[in-house]
TILUMTI-560574 format. One line per field, with one value per residue (C-alpha): x, y, z; residue number from 1; residue in one letter. Coordinates in Angstrom, 2 decimals. Layout:
N
east (X; ...)
north (Y; ...)
up (Z; ...)
k (NUM; ...)
r (a; ...)
END
This chain:
243
east (-32.15; -33.99; -32.41; -28.98; -26.38; -27.59; -24.16; -24.32; -22.92; -23.63; -26.30; -25.62; -28.83; -28.26; -31.46; -31.16; -31.63; -40.72; -42.11; -40.71; -42.37; -40.59; -39.91; -39.51; -38.04; -34.82; -35.20; -32.40; -30.92; -32.94; -31.29; -29.79; -30.39; -27.21; -26.63; -27.52; -24.48; -24.80; -24.82; -21.65; -20.04; -20.98; -19.09; -21.99; -22.03; -25.00; -24.91; -27.34; -24.70; -21.95; -24.05; -26.56; -27.86; -28.74; -32.44; -33.40; -36.25; -36.12; -39.01; -39.18; -39.80; -43.13; -45.93; -44.63; -42.79; -43.54; -44.90; -47.51; -46.64; -43.85; -41.19; -40.04; -36.86; -37.44; -38.38; -36.88; -36.09; -32.32; -29.37; -26.63; -23.56; -20.33; -17.95; -15.65; -18.70; -20.23; -16.97; -16.69; -20.29; -19.55; -16.83; -19.33; -21.69; -18.91; -17.97; -21.57; -22.30; -19.87; -22.13; -25.31; -26.37; -27.46; -27.92; -31.45; -31.19; -33.78; -32.16; -28.85; -28.21; -31.20; -31.92; -32.22; -35.77; -36.73; -35.54; -37.68; -40.61; -39.96; -40.02; -43.35; -44.80; -43.49; -45.04; -48.45; -49.66; -53.10; -51.65; -51.53; -52.03; -48.77; -48.59; -49.40; -46.63; -43.83; -44.23; -46.91; -45.52; -44.50; -46.36; -45.70; -44.80; -41.72; -40.23; -38.42; -35.54; -35.10; -35.75; -36.22; -34.04; -33.69; -30.57; -29.53; -26.12; -27.74; -27.71; -23.89; -23.96; -22.01; -24.78; -26.94; -29.86; -29.87; -30.46; -29.66; -31.43; -30.38; -30.68; -30.63; -29.30; -32.60; -32.38; -35.16; -34.42; -35.78; -35.01; -33.23; -35.12; -33.53; -36.05; -37.87; -38.88; -36.84; -37.66; -39.29; -39.22; -38.55; -35.55; -36.04; -34.39; -31.20; -28.51; -27.65; -31.07; -31.06; -34.65; -34.07; -33.69; -30.30; -31.09; -32.00; -28.85; -26.75; -28.29; -27.62; -24.06; -23.57; -24.55; -22.43; -19.33; -19.61; -20.06; -17.32; -14.86; -15.16; -15.11; -18.75; -19.72; -23.09; -25.37; -26.24; -29.87; -30.70; -29.51; -29.91; -27.94; -24.27; -21.90; -18.69; -15.65; -14.02; -16.91; -15.94; -18.10; -18.39; -19.41; -21.91; -25.63; -26.77; -30.23; -30.03; -33.31; -33.07; -34.16)
north (29.03; 25.71; 24.68; 26.23; 26.08; 25.15; 23.82; 20.55; 17.79; 14.13; 12.73; 9.50; 7.48; 5.24; 3.54; 1.81; -1.99; 19.54; 22.62; 24.94; 27.91; 30.72; 28.55; 24.81; 22.20; 20.55; 16.81; 14.29; 12.92; 10.26; 6.98; 7.21; 4.43; 3.39; 4.89; 2.66; 1.02; 3.09; 6.33; 5.23; 4.32; 7.75; 9.43; 10.57; 10.92; 11.37; 14.82; 13.68; 11.28; 13.92; 16.76; 14.98; 18.20; 19.80; 20.58; 18.53; 20.48; 18.75; 20.47; 18.43; 15.24; 16.80; 18.76; 21.91; 23.30; 25.42; 22.47; 21.70; 18.00; 15.61; 15.81; 12.87; 11.25; 12.25; 8.92; 10.05; 13.37; 12.99; 15.21; 13.68; 15.53; 14.50; 13.52; 16.58; 18.89; 16.93; 17.09; 20.84; 21.33; 19.46; 22.04; 24.85; 23.28; 23.00; 26.66; 27.79; 25.46; 27.46; 30.49; 28.65; 28.24; 25.19; 24.51; 24.34; 22.30; 22.61; 20.65; 19.04; 16.62; 16.71; 13.82; 14.79; 13.42; 16.03; 18.80; 17.28; 17.40; 21.12; 21.72; 19.91; 22.01; 25.25; 24.48; 23.73; 27.32; 26.27; 25.11; 28.27; 26.66; 27.91; 31.36; 33.31; 31.65; 31.40; 33.80; 36.38; 39.15; 37.10; 35.48; 31.75; 31.78; 33.89; 31.41; 29.58; 30.20; 32.96; 30.74; 27.22; 25.55; 22.11; 21.20; 21.97; 22.17; 20.38; 17.20; 17.27; 16.75; 19.72; 22.32; 22.88; 25.14; 26.10; 28.65; 29.08; 28.59; 29.85; 27.36; 27.85; 25.59; 23.68; 22.83; 25.23; 26.71; 29.63; 30.12; 33.36; 35.94; 36.02; 38.39; 35.86; 32.22; 29.53; 29.20; 32.62; 33.60; 37.31; 39.68; 40.18; 36.76; 38.05; 37.80; 41.51; 42.96; 46.49; 46.34; 43.91; 45.18; 45.54; 42.52; 40.38; 41.52; 40.60; 37.13; 36.56; 37.75; 35.48; 32.50; 33.63; 34.21; 30.80; 29.02; 30.92; 30.16; 26.46; 26.70; 27.29; 30.03; 31.76; 32.05; 35.78; 35.34; 33.14; 33.81; 30.10; 28.56; 27.51; 25.36; 23.77; 24.65; 22.95; 20.63; 16.95; 15.88; 19.02; 17.23; 14.71; 15.06; 12.14; 10.61; 8.35; 8.63; 9.59; 6.70)
up (-109.01; -109.05; -112.32; -112.46; -115.18; -118.63; -119.66; -121.58; -119.37; -118.94; -116.63; -114.75; -114.41; -111.41; -110.27; -106.88; -106.18; -90.37; -92.05; -89.33; -87.70; -85.93; -82.89; -82.49; -80.22; -81.36; -81.13; -80.89; -84.11; -85.88; -86.78; -90.26; -92.73; -94.57; -97.98; -100.94; -102.49; -105.66; -103.67; -101.86; -105.18; -106.55; -103.71; -101.53; -97.75; -95.43; -93.83; -91.14; -89.83; -89.88; -88.46; -86.20; -84.62; -87.97; -88.36; -91.41; -92.99; -96.38; -98.13; -101.34; -99.36; -98.30; -99.95; -98.25; -101.26; -104.33; -106.33; -103.65; -103.70; -102.76; -105.46; -107.57; -106.22; -102.59; -101.08; -97.78; -96.11; -96.31; -97.10; -99.23; -100.46; -102.13; -99.31; -99.43; -99.30; -96.42; -94.47; -95.06; -93.93; -90.71; -90.04; -90.69; -88.18; -85.58; -86.06; -85.62; -82.71; -80.60; -81.19; -80.20; -83.82; -85.80; -89.48; -90.84; -94.06; -96.84; -99.68; -100.63; -103.48; -105.81; -108.21; -111.87; -111.91; -109.30; -111.61; -114.38; -111.94; -111.38; -115.13; -115.55; -112.74; -114.23; -117.62; -116.09; -116.02; -114.80; -111.48; -109.36; -105.94; -104.44; -106.02; -102.85; -100.87; -103.41; -106.36; -105.41; -107.62; -110.66; -113.53; -113.40; -117.10; -116.23; -113.75; -116.58; -117.09; -114.51; -111.49; -112.83; -115.47; -117.00; -115.02; -111.46; -109.84; -106.89; -109.00; -108.98; -105.21; -103.84; -103.46; -100.40; -99.48; -95.82; -93.09; -89.41; -86.09; -82.66; -79.82; -76.06; -73.31; -73.19; -76.86; -77.83; -81.25; -83.26; -86.94; -87.84; -89.88; -93.35; -94.93; -97.13; -96.88; -98.63; -102.35; -102.53; -106.22; -105.95; -106.08; -102.34; -101.96; -103.60; -100.93; -101.03; -101.83; -100.33; -99.09; -96.23; -92.67; -90.96; -88.75; -91.76; -93.56; -90.53; -90.45; -94.15; -93.70; -90.68; -92.83; -95.79; -93.67; -92.02; -95.34; -97.17; -94.38; -95.23; -99.02; -99.99; -102.48; -102.40; -105.44; -105.29; -106.43; -103.41; -99.87; -98.97; -101.89; -101.50; -103.56; -102.32; -104.44; -106.22; -106.95; -106.62; -109.61; -111.77; -114.98; -113.64; -112.95; -110.78; -110.62; -107.60; -105.65; -101.98; -99.79)
k (1; 2; 3; 4; 5; 6; 7; 8; 9; 10; 11; 12; 13; 14; 15; 16; 17; 18; 19; 20; 21; 22; 23; 24; 25; 26; 27; 28; 29; 30; 31; 32; 33; 34; 35; 36; 37; 38; 39; 40; 41; 42; 43; 44; 45; 46; 47; 48; 49; 50; 51; 52; 53; 54; 55; 56; 57; 58; 59; 60; 61; 62; 63; 64; 65; 66; 67; 68; 69; 70; 71; 72; 73; 74; 75; 76; 77; 78; 79; 80; 81; 82; 83; 84; 85; 86; 87; 88; 89; 90; 91; 92; 93; 94; 95; 96; 97; 98; 99; 100; 101; 102; 103; 104; 105; 106; 107; 108; 109; 110; 111; 112; 113; 114; 115; 116; 117; 118; 119; 120; 121; 122; 123; 124; 125; 126; 127; 128; 129; 130; 131; 132; 133; 134; 135; 136; 137; 138; 139; 140; 141; 142; 143; 144; 145; 146; 147; 148; 149; 150; 151; 152; 153; 154; 155; 156; 157; 158; 159; 160; 161; 162; 163; 164; 165; 166; 167; 168; 169; 170; 171; 172; 173; 174; 175; 176; 177; 178; 179; 180; 181; 182; 183; 184; 185; 186; 187; 188; 189; 190; 191; 192; 193; 194; 195; 196; 197; 198; 199; 200; 201; 202; 203; 204; 205; 206; 207; 208; 209; 210; 211; 212; 213; 214; 215; 216; 217; 218; 219; 220; 221; 222; 223; 224; 225; 226; 227; 228; 229; 230; 231; 232; 233; 234; 235; 236; 237; 238; 239; 240; 241; 242; 243)
r (x; x; x; x; x; x; x; x; x; x; x; x; x; x; x; x; x; x; x; x; x; x; x; x; x; x; x; x; x; x; x; x; x; x; x; x; x; x; x; x; x; x; x; x; x; x; x; x; x; x; x; x; x; x; x; x; x; x; x; x; x; x; x; x; x; x; x; x; x; x; x; x; x; x; x; x; x; x; x; x; x; x; x; x; x; x; x; x; x; x; x; x; x; x; x; x; x; x; x; x; x; x; x; x; x; x; x; x; x; x; x; x; x; x; x; x; x; x; x; x; x; x; x; x; x; x; x; x; x; x; x; x; x; x; x; x; x; x; x; x; x; x; x; x; x; x; x; x; x; x; x; x; x; x; x; x; x; x; x; x; x; x; x; x; x; x; x; x; x; x; x; x; x; x; x; x; x; x; x; x; x; x; x; x; x; x; x; x; x; x; x; x; x; x; x; x; x; x; x; x; x; x; x; x; x; x; x; x; x; x; x; x; x; x; x; x; x; x; x; x; x; x; x; x; x; x; x; x; x; x; x; x; x; x; x; x; x; x; x; x; x; x; x)
END
């Protein structure tokens, strides 16, 4: 779910001083800018530095997402997580690397202002530009609260949206078929939806097993959505822009 739990908790307002196809080439890791001091103070770590071979496909930093535009708060295509979650994810990546697999990361920490952007988009019923790609069988008016809510667990910094890619010795990678695209608003995206093929089910289970082994729990409505438990900052919704 793009919003998540509707539990009343405090928001910390800290303001700072590759859409992939079925096959792609894995490039070397890009240089990582240091985290802003307020992100460090809030307990965040940069996943790109800990998992340099992850395929960073941060959709909300581009127009290639369900809003059809770059999302507020995504000044850079970066993946930040609370340090314990980032360290656990690095272990997931190491486990999968031995199988020739890499992480394809769609989203990590999400600033609260980005969630507000989602809500504005959801309430603009005249904007139907992305319907065919993201909610073809749903009326946009039904996306709230079923798929989009006013607060997101991503803003607490321990939730990640991701998939898997298989890479060969030359570094050529192909994303695994999970049965739906990321952010597809439809029950078909439910992790255990019975309509997916055996191969798609096996791929979803491969991701789930790897994540669960290192302390991440799946959100059953979305095969790509995992939260590290226990959450390091369970009562705080951050709004530090990614930069």
